[in-house]
N, C-alpha and C positions, 0 to 999 in steps of 0.2 A: 337594288345597285348595291356593288359591294364597296365597303369601305376604304378609305383612301392607304391606310396602314396594312392592307395585306390580312384583313381581319377575315378575309374570305366569306364562306354562308352566312357569319353572325350578322351579317350588316348587307346580304344580298336582298334581291327585289322580293324574294319571299319572306325576309326578316321583316322585322316591326318598324323599320324607318323607312320603308318602301315610298316613294314619292306619291302622290294621288292617292292614296287611302285615306278613308274618312277619318276624321276626329286626330290625324297625325301632324297635320301640317300647322307649323308656327310662322310667325313672321320673323324675318331676317332680323339682325341686330344692325344697325346702322353706327356710324360714326358720328360723335358729339362734338361739335369744335369747339363747344363751351366748356367743356372740361380741359383741365390741366394736359401738357402732352407728358409722354412717358419718356425719359430718357433712353436712347440705345447709342452705343458708341460708334464712331463714324466708320471704324473697319467693317462692324457687323453688318452697318445700314447699306455701307458702300458693295458689299458681297452679296448681300440679299438680293439689292436692286439690279447688281448685274448679272445675277442667275434669272431673275426676271425676264429681262431683255434677251439675253442668250436664249432662252427656250420659247419666245414668244414668235407666233401665235398658240403655241401651247401652255399651260400653267405650269410654273415650278412648282417644288415643293423641297421640304426639308426642315431641318433640325436646327434647333439655338442651343448651345452648351453652356451652362454658366455654374457659378459655385455661389459658395455663401460670400463671400469677399464681392463678385461681379456677377450680377445676375444673367447677363447676357455676354458672354466671353466670345465664343466660336460658333459661325454658323458651319453647318454639314450639309452639302448638297446631296440628294436623295434622288435616284432615276423615277421620274414619273411614267408608269407604263400602263397608265391607262387604256391607252389605243389598242396595245397589245391585249390588255384584258377585253377590251369593246370587241376587236376582230374575233377572238377565240370563242365569244360567249356575247353576241348585242342583247339578248332576251334580260341577262342579267346586269350587264353594263351599257346600260343604253347611251350612255354620252362617252364621248372619247377625249383624249387629253388638252382639247382646245377649251372643254367645258369642265371639267372636271380632273381630280389627281388620284393617284394610288401609289403610295410608296413602294420601293422594291423592299422587300420583306428584309433578305438579309443585310442590305444596306442600312436601314434603320436601327436593326439589331447590333450591327456592328457598331454603329454611333453611339448607340446607348451603351453598350459594353464598355467601351472605351472611356467614354465620359465616367461611368461607375469605377470603374479600374483606377484612373486618377483621380478620384476622389469628388468627383462633379456630378451633374445632372441634367438631364433635358430640362431647360427652363421655357421653352417656346417652340411650338411647330410653326412652320412658316409655309404660305403657298401665295401664287398670285391670281389674281383676275385680269384677264386680258379682254380690253375694250369694255370692262365694267368697272364699276367702282369698288372702294375698299370697305367691304362688308362683311358681316357673317352669315353665310346664307344658313337656309333651314337644314340643309345636307351637312354643312359645316359642323353647327350645333349637334346634330345628331350623333354623328361621329365623336365630337370631342367630349360628349356626356355620356358616349355608350358605355356601359360596364368593363368591356374586355379592350376599351381605349389603352394603349401601353404608357401613355404619359397622363396621368391624372392631376390637374391642377396646374398644366404646362399651358400658357399663356397661346394666343392662335395670332398669330401674325398676318396680316394680308396686304398684299404689295398690289395696287393699282396699275396697269399699264394701259395706256390710251394712246393712239397715234403713234406708238414705237418709243413712248417716253414714260418714263415713272411718273404718274400724275400724285398719288398720294401713297402713304403706308399707314394702315393703323393696328393698335393692339387691341385685343378683345381679352380681358379677362374672369376667372370664375371669382363669384362672391364668395367669400372665405368661410361664410356663416352658412349660405344654403347649397353650397358646392355645384353650385349651375351657373349657366351664363342668363336665365331669366333675370330682366330687369338691370342687366349692366348694358352700358354704352361702351361704342369704342371711343378709342382714345388716340389723337395721332402720336404719332413717334416724332420724337426731337433728338437730331443729331448731337452728340456731344462729343468733346476730344478728351481722351484719356490718357 
């Protein structure tokens, strides 16, 4: 399966992160409700949740841009073209947009360039899980930790949509020392006014 960010064959079914390959499976990372929540501005949370509901029953995907002053400032919707990829090559892309996402490369590159031009950076990648919980799947982990992933160190935000409503939102952050997500639990997002 190809990666969600237009990484093409780098993460294709023939690549190192194909599901079902021996020795490659890792457990997904769950939300740990005992950890303190991470604050997220109400405007950012509202837009991400609206995006998740607008695209259901398909997964949404996008980026959050931030700055040194405020880590999460502006969500950027990115088109999920996973169904298009699946229809053109169902062997390499066995899932469609109801179970996976693949960001339109030109859109995420434009968002990244606009952020950098204004002295900001991509602080998070977000996507939704429809009719599933807010967890970081083993596929999500493989993409986020891949050497070609264009946003190293970016947090991963997952929105759970159940029954046409947002159930919860979680954030998963890389360990600053090990530079991976292993041993890290997800935390709830807490809405704050800014």
